[in-house]
C-alpha positions, 0 to 999 in steps of 0.5 A: 845221220842216225837219230840218237837214242834217249838220254839215260839221264833223268831229272827230279825237277820240272823245268816248266814249273814256276817257283824254286826247285832243288833236285838232281840230274840222275845218271844210272851208274852200276859199280862195286859199291852199288849195283843199282847206283846213280851219279846224283848231280845237284840242280836248281831251277828258279822260274817266274813266268815267261822270259829268257833262260840263263844256264849257269854252270860251275865245276866243269873241272872239279878243282875249280872252286869259284863257280862252285862256291858262288853258284851254291851260294846263289842257289839258296839266295836267289828267289823267284821274286828277283827274276823274270824268266828262268835260271837253271843252276848246275854248280857241279857239272862233273860232280864225281870230279868235284867230290874227288877234288880233281880236274877229271872224273875218277870214274872214267878219267873223263874231262867234262870240257873235252867230252862234248857233244857227248853220247848217250852210249858213251862213258859216264862223262860223255853221257852227262855231256850228251844230256847238256847238249841235247836237253839243257843247252836247248832250253837256254838263251844265255849260258855262263860257265865259270872256270879258274886255273884249278890246281895246275894253273894260275891266271889273270882273272878274266871273262872271255868269249870267242871269235865266231862266224856270226858277228852279231852272236860274237858281239853279244858274247863279248858284251856279256863278258865285258859286263861280267866285270872281271879285271880283264876281258879276253877273246880266246883262241883255244888250243883245241875247241872241237870237244868243248862245252863252249863250242857246243853252246855257241853252235846252237846260237846261244850267248856264251861267256866263260871265265878264268878267275885265278887258280891254284885249286883254292879261292880267296875273297877277291875271286869269290867277289868277282864271281858273285858280281859277275853272275849278278851282272850276267843275269842282268845282261840276260834280261832276267834279274830285276836289279841294276848292274854292280859296277866294278872298280874299273873298266876291263882291259881287253886282251886276245890269245890269237894263236897257238904261238901264245902257248908255251909248252915244255919239251923237258921233264924237271923243276920249273923256275918261272922268271916272269910274273902274271901281268908282266909285259913280255917281249920277243926273246925274253927269258920266260922260264928255266927247267932243271933236270931232276936226274942229276946235279951239275947240269945247266937248266934249259932256258925257254924264251918267248917267240912273240910279245904279249902279257903273261896271262897264265902260268903253271902253278906247280913247279914240277913239270913234264914233257908237254905241260903248258907253263905260260900263256901270253895275251896281246892287248887289243882296242 
C-alpha cells in the first residue's frame, strides 16, 4: 500500500510541552472570501509530566451541543495541577458545521463521523479526519467522543461502547462507558460502522467511549450536568485526573442495540405521529407510529408496528418525515 503524504493540517500547539496551551488546528482553505484562508479548529492541550493521554472531542456533528458546551467549559477550568499526564481537548471537531448549526459541514456537505479514516487529498472534512486518524488518535490512550441526537433525534441519555474482537479492549471500553455515569449504558450495533471515528479509534487499540445525551438541537441543565460529570469520571478512569469519581444518583441500566431490526425506517413521506414515548417497553406487533400523507386529505395513515421487542431508546424529533428516515430505535435489556 502506498505511503500517504503528510497532512495539510498544522497546529499552533506543542503536544509535548508541559502547561496549558490554547491554539488551533489549521487547515488551508481557499475560497471566494479568502484566497489564502484556513479552517481554524480550536484545540486545548493540558500536560503535567509523563502519564496517560486522553483525547476529548465534541462537535463531531455541529448541532449536538452537550459535548461542545462541556468541553469549552473544561478548556478554561482544568489546570495542569489537576492532572498527571495529558488531556487533548477538541470541542468542535467539525468546526464549519458548528458555526453553521448543522449536522454536516456547509463547505463540502461533509459528515465528520462518516469520513474516517479520511484522506490528505480528500475534501476538507476528509482532510481533518485524516489528521485525527494519523496524528491525534495515535497520541492518546483513551478517547471520549460526546454526541447527542442533534436537531432530528431525541434519545435516552446513554454512554456506549461496541462489541469488539479483542474482549479485553471491549471490557475496558464498556467499563469506561459505565463509569461515565449516564442513566443508561449501551452496547451499540451501528447501522454502518465502516467510516466512523469510533471504528478508527478502536482499530488502533484505544479505549473508546461515545455518548448520546438526549437531542433536539439544544441542551438543558440535566444533560450538561451529565456531560460535565461524565468527562470528569472519564478522566479519572483514564488515570489522569487526580480526583475522585462523581457518583451518579443511580447505577446505569444496561441495554443493547443488537441488530438492524432495532432501527425502524420510514418507507413513506409525510407527517409522523409517534404513538410511544422514550423509555416505553415495546412488544412485537405494537403500534409505534403513523405517517400521514401530505398530498391530500381523507387518506388513512400508514401504520408502523414493531418487528421485535425492546425499549424505545431513540425517536425522530421532527414531525416531518421522508422516505428512509429512521423514526425509532429499540434497545434490549442485558445483564
